[in-house]
C-alpha positions in Angstrom: 49.4 33.1 -18.3 45.9 31.7 -17.5 44.3 30.1 -20.5 41.1 32.0 -19.7 43.0 35.3 -20.3 42.7 34.7 -24.0 39.0 35.5 -23.8 39.7 38.7 -22.0 42.1 39.7 -24.7 39.6 38.9 -27.4 36.9 41.0 -25.7 38.9 43.9 -24.3 42.4 44.1 -25.6 44.6 43.7 -28.7 43.1 40.3 -29.8 39.7 42.0 -30.3 39.0 41.7 -34.1 37.4 45.2 -34.0 40.5 46.8 -32.6 42.9 48.5 -35.0 45.9 46.2 -34.7 49.4 47.3 -33.7 52.6 45.4 -34.0 52.7 42.5 -31.5 55.1 39.7 -30.8 52.6 36.8 -31.2 52.0 37.2 -35.0 48.4 38.2 -34.9 47.4 37.9 -38.7 45.3 41.1 -38.3 48.6 42.9 -38.3 49.1 42.1 -41.9 45.9 43.6 -43.3 46.0 46.6 -45.7 45.3 50.2 -44.7 42.0 50.0 -46.6 41.1 47.0 -44.6 42.1 48.7 -41.3 39.8 51.6 -42.2 36.8 49.2 -42.7 37.5 47.4 -39.4 37.9 50.7 -37.5 34.4 51.6 -38.7 33.1 48.2 -37.3 32.4 46.8 -40.7 32.5 43.0 -40.0 34.9 41.9 -42.8 38.0 39.7 -42.3 40.0 37.4 -44.4 39.9 33.6 -44.4 43.4 33.6 -42.9 42.3 35.8 -40.0 39.2 33.7 -39.3 41.4 30.5 -39.3 43.7 32.2 -36.8 40.9 32.7 -34.3 39.5 29.3 -34.9 42.8 27.6 -34.2 43.5 29.9 -31.2 40.1 29.1 -29.6 40.3 25.4 -30.2 43.7 25.3 -28.5 42.4 27.5 -25.7 39.6 25.1 -25.0 42.0 22.2 -24.6 44.3 24.3 -22.3 41.4 25.5 -20.1 40.2 21.9 -19.6 43.7 20.8 -18.7 44.3 23.7 -16.4 41.0 23.2 -14.7 41.7 19.5 -14.2 45.1 20.3 -12.6 43.6 22.8 -10.2 40.8 20.4 -9.1 43.3 17.6 -8.7 45.5 19.6 -6.4 42.4 20.4 -4.3 40.8 17.0 -4.3 40.8 16.7 -0.5 39.1 20.1 -0.1 35.5 20.0 -1.4 35.0 23.7 -0.6 38.1 24.6 -2.5 36.9 22.6 -5.6 33.5 24.3 -5.4 35.2 27.7 -5.2 37.3 26.9 -8.3 34.4 25.6 -10.3 32.0 28.4 -9.4 34.7 31.1 -10.2 35.0 29.6 -13.7 31.2 29.4 -14.0 30.8 33.1 -13.1 33.6 34.2 -15.4 32.2 32.2 -18.4 28.7 33.6 -17.8 30.1 37.1 -17.6 32.0 36.8 -20.9 29.0 35.2 -22.6 26.8 38.1 -21.5 29.3 40.6 -22.9 29.3 38.8 -26.3 25.5 38.6 -26.4 24.9 42.2 -25.4 27.7 43.9 -27.5 28.2 41.7 -30.5 25.3 39.2 -31.0 22.2 41.3 -30.5 19.5 39.8 -32.6 21.5 36.6 -33.1 19.8 34.5 -30.4 18.9 31.6 -32.7 22.1 31.7 -34.8 24.8 31.5 -32.2 26.0 28.2 -33.6 25.6 29.2 -37.3 28.8 30.4 -38.9 28.2 32.3 -42.1 30.1 31.5 -45.4 31.5 35.1 -45.4 33.4 34.4 -42.2 32.7 37.9 -40.7 33.9 39.4 -37.5 30.5 38.5 -35.9 31.4 34.9 -36.7 34.6 35.3 -34.6 32.5 36.3 -31.6 30.2 33.4 -32.3 33.2 31.1 -32.2 34.3 32.7 -28.9 30.8 32.2 -27.5 30.8 28.6 -28.6 34.1 27.9 -26.9 33.0 29.5 -23.6 29.8 27.5 -23.8 31.8 24.3 -24.4 33.8 25.0 -21.2 30.5 25.6 -19.3 29.2 22.3 -20.7 32.4 20.6 -19.6 31.9 22.0 -16.1 28.4 20.5 -15.9 29.5 17.1 -17.2 32.5 16.8 -14.9 31.8 18.8 -11.8 28.0 19.1 -11.6 27.7 18.9 -7.8 30.1 21.8 -7.3 28.3 24.2 -9.6 26.1 27.1 -8.3 22.7 25.8 -9.4 21.2 29.3 -9.2 23.2 30.2 -12.3 22.4 29.8 -16.0 22.9 26.5 -17.8 25.0 26.3 -20.9 23.4 27.3 -24.2 23.9 23.8 -25.7 22.3 22.2 -22.7 19.3 24.5 -22.9 18.8 23.6 -26.6 19.1 19.9 -25.8 16.5 20.2 -23.0 14.1 22.0 -25.3 14.6 19.3 -27.9 13.8 16.6 -25.3 10.7 18.2 -23.8 9.2 20.1 -26.7 6.9 17.4 -28.0 5.6 16.5 -24.5 4.9 20.2 -23.7 2.9 20.7 -27.0 0.8 17.6 -26.1 0.2 18.9 -22.6 -0.8 22.3 -23.9 -3.4 20.8 -26.3 -4.8 18.6 -23.5 -5.0 21.5 -21.0 -6.8 23.7 -23.6 -9.4 20.9 -24.1 -10.3 20.8 -20.4 -13.5 22.5 -19.3 -11.7 24.8 -16.8 -11.4 28.5 -16.5 -9.4 30.1 -19.3 -7.2 32.1 -17.0 -6.3 28.9 -15.1 -5.4 27.2 -18.5 -3.1 30.1 -19.3 -1.4 29.9 -15.9 -0.8 26.2 -16.2 0.4 26.4 -19.8 2.9 29.3 -19.2 6.0 27.2 -18.3 5.1 24.7 -21.1 4.9 27.5 -23.7 8.3 28.8 -22.6 9.8 25.3 -23.2 8.0 24.7 -26.5 9.0 28.1 -27.9 12.6 28.0 -26.4 11.7 31.2 -24.5 14.0 30.3 -21.6 16.2 33.4 -21.1 18.5 33.0 -18.1 17.4 29.4 -17.6 19.1 28.1 -14.4 19.9 24.6 -13.1 17.2 25.1 -10.4 14.6 26.1 -13.1 15.6 23.0 -15.2 15.1 20.8 -12.2 11.7 22.4 -11.5 10.5 22.3 -15.1 11.4 18.6 -15.4 9.3 17.7 -12.3 6.4 20.0 -13.4 6.2 18.4 -16.8 6.4 14.9 -15.3 3.7 15.5 -12.7 1.3 17.2 -15.2 1.8 14.4 -17.7 0.9 11.8 -15.0 -2.1 13.9 -13.8 -3.7 15.0 -17.1 -3.7 11.6 -18.8 -5.8 10.1 -16.1 -9.5 9.4 -16.7 -10.8 12.3 -14.6 -9.2 15.6 -13.8 -11.0 18.0 -11.4 -10.2 21.7 -10.7 -9.6 20.8 -7.0 -7.0 18.2 -8.1 -5.2 20.8 -10.3 -5.2 23.3 -7.3 -3.7 20.6 -5.1 -1.0 19.8 -7.6 0.0 23.4 -8.1 0.3 23.9 -4.4 2.3 20.6 -3.9 4.7 21.7 -6.7 5.2 25.2 -5.2 4.0 26.9 -8.3 4.4 30.2 -6.6 3.4 32.8 -9.2 1.4 35.9 -8.4 -1.2 35.0 -10.9 -2.0 31.6 -9.3 -2.0 33.1 -5.8 -4.5 35.8 -6.8 -6.5 33.4 -8.9 -7.0 31.0 -6.0 -7.7 33.7 -3.4 -10.2 35.4 -5.8 -11.9 32.1 -6.3 -12.3 31.3 -2.7 -13.3 34.9 -1.9 -16.1 34.6 -4.5 -17.4 31.4 -3.0 -17.3 32.9 0.5 -19.1 36.1 -0.6 -22.0 34.1 -2.0 -22.7 32.7 1.4 -25.1 34.8 3.6 -24.5 33.3 7.0 -21.3 34.6 8.6 -20.8 31.3 10.4 -20.9 29.5 7.0 -18.4 31.9 5.6 -15.9 31.2 8.4 -16.6 27.4 8.1 -15.9 27.6 4.3 -12.6 29.4 4.9 -11.7 26.7 7.5 -12.5 24.1 5.0 -10.1 25.7 2.5 -7.5 26.1 5.2 -7.7 22.4 5.9 -7.4 21.6 2.2 -4.2 23.7 1.9 -2.7 22.4 5.1 -3.2 18.7 4.1 -1.6 19.3 0.7 2.0 18.0 0.9 4.7 19.9 -0.9 6.5 17.3 -3.0 9.4 19.3 -4.5 12.5 20.9 -2.8 12.5 23.7 -5.4 10.0 26.4 -6.2 8.9 27.8 -9.6 10.1 31.2 -8.5 13.0 30.6 -6.0 13.0 34.3 -4.9 9.3 34.4 -4.0 7.6 33.0 -0.9 6.0 29.6 -0.8 2.6 29.4 -2.4 1.3 27.1 0.3 2.5 29.3 3.2 1.1 32.4 1.6 -2.3 30.8 1.1 -2.3 29.7 4.8 -1.4 33.2 5.9 -4.1 34.8 3.6 -6.8 32.3 4.8 -6.1 32.8 8.4 -6.2 36.6 8.0 -9.5 36.3 6.3 -10.9 34.3 9.2 -9.6 36.7 11.7 -11.1 39.6 9.8 -14.5 38.0 9.8 -14.3 37.3 13.5 -13.3 40.9 14.3 -16.2 42.3 12.2 -18.7 39.8 13.7 -17.8 39.8 17.5 -20.8 37.6 18.5 -19.4 34.7 16.5 -17.1 32.6 18.8 -13.6 32.1 17.6 -13.1 28.7 16.0 -9.6 29.3 14.9 -7.5 26.1 15.2 -4.2 28.0 15.5 -2.4 28.4 18.8 -2.7 31.8 20.3 0.7 31.9 21.8 3.4 33.9 19.9 5.9 31.8 18.0 9.7 31.9 18.6 11.9 33.3 15.9 14.7 31.0 14.6 17.3 32.8 12.5 18.0 29.8 10.3 16.1 28.6 7.2 13.5 25.8 7.1 15.9 23.6 5.2 18.5 24.1 7.9 15.9 23.3 10.6 15.1 20.0 8.8 18.8 19.0 8.4 19.6 19.7 12.1 16.5 17.7 13.1 17.7 14.8 10.9 21.1 14.9 12.5 19.5 14.7 16.0 17.5 11.7 15.0 20.3 9.9 13.2 22.6 10.4 16.1 20.0 9.1 18.5 19.8 12.4 20.4 16.1 12.6 19.6 13.6 9.8 19.7 9.9 9.4 19.1 7.5 10.3 16.2 9.0 12.5 13.6 5.6 13.6 12.5 4.7 14.8 16.0 8.1 16.6 16.3 7.5 18.3 12.9 4.1 19.5 14.2 5.8 20.8 17.4 8.3 22.8 15.3 5.5 24.1 13.1 3.5 25.3 16.1 6.4 26.7 18.1 8.8 28.4 15.6 8.9 30.7 12.7 11.8 32.0 10.5 12.4 35.4 9.0 11.1 34.2 5.6 8.4 31.8 6.8 5.9 33.1 9.4 4.2 29.7 9.1 6.3 26.6 8.9 4.2 23.7 7.8 5.1 20.1 9.0 5.1 19.1 5.3 7.8 21.6 4.4 10.0 20.3 7.2 9.3 16.7 6.2 10.1 17.3 2.5 13.4 19.1 3.3 14.2 16.3 5.8 14.7 13.8 3.1 15.9 16.1 0.3 19.0 17.9 1.4 20.8 20.3 -0.9 24.6 21.0 -1.0 23.9 24.6 -0.1 22.0 23.5 3.1 24.8 21.1 4.1 27.4 23.8 3.7 25.5 26.3 5.7 24.9 23.8 8.6 28.5 22.9 8.5 29.5 26.6 9.0 27.0 26.8 11.9 28.4 23.7 13.6 32.0 25.1 13.2 31.0 28.3 14.8 29.5 26.4 17.7 32.7 24.4 18.1 34.8 27.6 18.1 32.4 29.0 20.7 32.7 25.9 23.0 36.5 26.2 22.8 36.3 29.9 23.9 33.9 29.2 26.8 35.3 29.6 30.3 35.1 26.6 32.6 
């Protein structure tokens, strides 16, 4: 029997402390409780004896050791197959998260901040807390021992989240105080402080590995920026764009700000010139992080570029006597059905295998002007450059699959 099956039994079958027990072969001490006690348990009144609690405590402690041993053996037998190890680790990761969610939703509602606090009464709720703690300990073991094989879009262990908050809380509070002392728009202050408040208040529901990586960079960059002698609004804008702080609020705030400045200009040529100035500022801002604040939303920089270009075109259509001064190429772009990260990695392979020579910067600009992807209508040279030097495991695996398909296709080609 798989050691992880114990958790299934506790949550769904005869080891569930809320289930009226029947005679079983493995000496579950719940079988020995009185009829009066059975009645109270059947009514979901969380009362158990010290003996029963000790049974679960011992069972879960033993299960934790067995799961670690079982996991180690499975990985050892697959040590030459990285994809096989990743599959094993991620299957465990998903199963643990699923069980933890069941416990949180069905048994620990309202117990968010007491998951690691066992009451003196040793209630049934405490049994589920022990179960949650054991699952979290396994998730923590996965991170410590097999970090690179984890699915980083999934939630981090609860213990790790608490430790992260403990490490960053003081810095976040100092940053919030400093931001609120700046003479900048109140809305902008709230936008910048939002992630910092989440950390300081431990309001990090569903906090993933990707989010932890992003928050760490965000806090580090803000600390470096805000404690300089002078901080301008323009510098803050540039930092948020470079960090891919892609929230709806910052996008609408920036576009409303530039729209207001453009509307105050009377001369149509000056309006277009001002938009071109903003376009240049956005284009020349380099994205410095491989992750985004909201991984499922489009790039802030790319969306600002699209919006600005559409505003310029709109003005030019409405004022036909103004000659077009758009810097963009008029020819349609070719669609590539791969991601920007995959484009960057393939480009890097071509350079490192000496199949491509010359300036990388010029080649990145060529790719930007010539191609688009399904998710990125505008591929900035900076986004290609950033992903060129920062390659994720997900990108490596997807390019490997692509190359394998090509090899299979070559084998099937007729002479």
